N, C-alpha and C positions, 0 to 999 in steps of 0.2 A: 874478344876479351872485353869483359864488362868491368870498368873501374868506377862504378858508381859508389858514392859515399852515402851511406844511410845515416840520416840524422834522426835519432829518436829523442823525443823530449821526455824528461823525467816527470812523473806525476807530482803535482804539488804536495808538499808534506802537510799533514794534519796540524792544526794549531798547537796541539800538545807537543808534537814532535819538534815544531819550530822553536818553541821556548827551550827545549832541551838541547838544541844545537845552536852553535854560534860560529859562523865562518867555517862550516864544514866539520867542526869539532863538537863533541858533546859538552854540555854545560857542566862545569866543575861543581863540586859539593858546595863551595863558597858561593858560586853563581846561583845555585838553587836557593840557598839560604837568603841571599841578598834579594832575589826575586820575590820570595815569600814576604820578606819585611816590607819591600816597596809596595807590594800589592795591598797589604794591610794598612800601611800609611796612607796610600792613595784612597782606599775605600773609606777611611774615617776622616780624610781631609786634614792630615796633620803634617807638621814639619818635623825635621829630624830631631831637633833639640827637645821638642815637646814629647815626641815618641820615646826618646831615650829616657826622659824623666819618668814617663809612665812605666817604662820597663824597670827602672831603678826602684820605683815604689812597689811594683809587683814582685820584684826579687826580695825585698825586705819583708813581705808579708809572711807570716809564720804558717798559716793554714793553706793547703792546696798547692798545686803545681804552679810554677812561675808562669808558664804559657797560658794556662787557664785563667790565672789571676789577671794577666795582662788583658786578655780578651774580655773578661768580665768588667774590668775597669773602663775599657773602651766603650762597652755597651752602656755603661752607666753615665756617660757624658750626656749633658742636657740636649745638645743638638741631635744626638743619635736617638734619644727618647722621643723628641718632637717628631723625628722622621718615622720612628716605629709606631707612634700613635696616629700616623696618617694625617698629620696636620700639614705636611709639605710633601712634594713629589720626590725630592732628592735630598741627600744630606747637605750638599752645599746650600741649597735653598733653606734648609732648616737652620744652618749656621747663620745665614743672613737674617732670617726672621728673629733669631735670638739676639744677634748683635744690634739690631735696630730697636730692641726693647719691646717686642711684640709678645713676649712670653712671660707669664707670671708663674713663680714657684711658691706655693703656699701664700699667695696673695701679694708677693713682692716681685717687682721687675728684676730680671736677671739678664745681664748684658754679656755674660761670658759663656761661649759655647762649650767650654771645657768644664763648666760647673758640674760637680758630681752629685747626682741625685741619690737619695737614700730611701729606705722603706718608709712609706707613709706620705711621701711628698705628693702634692696635688699640682698638676701642671695644667694651666689654663691659658687661653688667649686673652690678651689685654683688650679692654673695652674699645680702644681706638682701632683695633684690627676688626673687631666684630661690627663696627660701624661702616667698614669698607665692604659693602655688599658684593661688589664685583670680585674682589679677592676671595671672599668667603665662599661665593658660589662657584667660581672657576677653579679654585685650588682645593680648599678644605672640604666643602660639601661633595665635590666630585670624587675626591679620594675616599671620603667616608662611605660613599655609596658603592665603591668597588669591593670586590670580594677578597681584598687583601686582609689577611688575618693578623691581628695584633698579638704579639708574643704573650705567653701565659704569665709572665712576670709583671705585665702592665694591664690595667683595666681602663677601658675607654667608655665614656658616656657620650654617645653620639648626639643626643638631644642638647646637652649642656656644653658640648665640645670641650670636655675636660678629660684628663687622664690621671690615674693614680698608680703609684708604684706599690705593688702588692708584696714583692719580695725582690731580692737581688737576683740577677740572671745567673744561670749555671751554664756549663759548656754545652749541654744538650739544647739549650734555648738558642744558641748561635748556629744558624743554618748554613752560613757561608762556608765554602770549602777552604779552610785555612789549616795549614800544618804548623801550629804554633811552636812545635818542638824545634823546627828549623830556625825560628827567630831566636829562641833561647840559645841554641848552639852558636848562632852568629855572634850574639853579644857576650857569650861566655869565653870567647877567644882572648 
């Protein structure tokens, strides 16, 4: 008689399935909503209070759906526009560049990453940044030469290293996979 115990290992779950399960259980509806909110907060580098304030403003807007308004407002932040214009490699780096006063909006230094840009704003690099050849060559020019596409709502002049806001972004311009309706449901409780 053979009393061998066979031990079969389970195949590892795919990343999508892992986020849906916690401790052997499926993620609840609240868990999915919370996960989506945390993902967007982390992507844009925001804290809870600031994110909640953005949501409150999006909720008060009369035109459009709340979730779309929220994403549009997040896209219109200065740090995000600097990142989208390929002046920096990451959003945190864009935030730092803005905080250090290296970005001009319509010729004036802006130190607030959450500054909301509007149609017609011209975003440029400060003269003190342009004089730092190592930074310009290693970060800005390197990114400008890459095949990364600038969104249609922004215009980039590579030679002058300036960007212009042509129009406000719409939901179709936001390519990241976000289910904004889950965020709205979470805050509507």
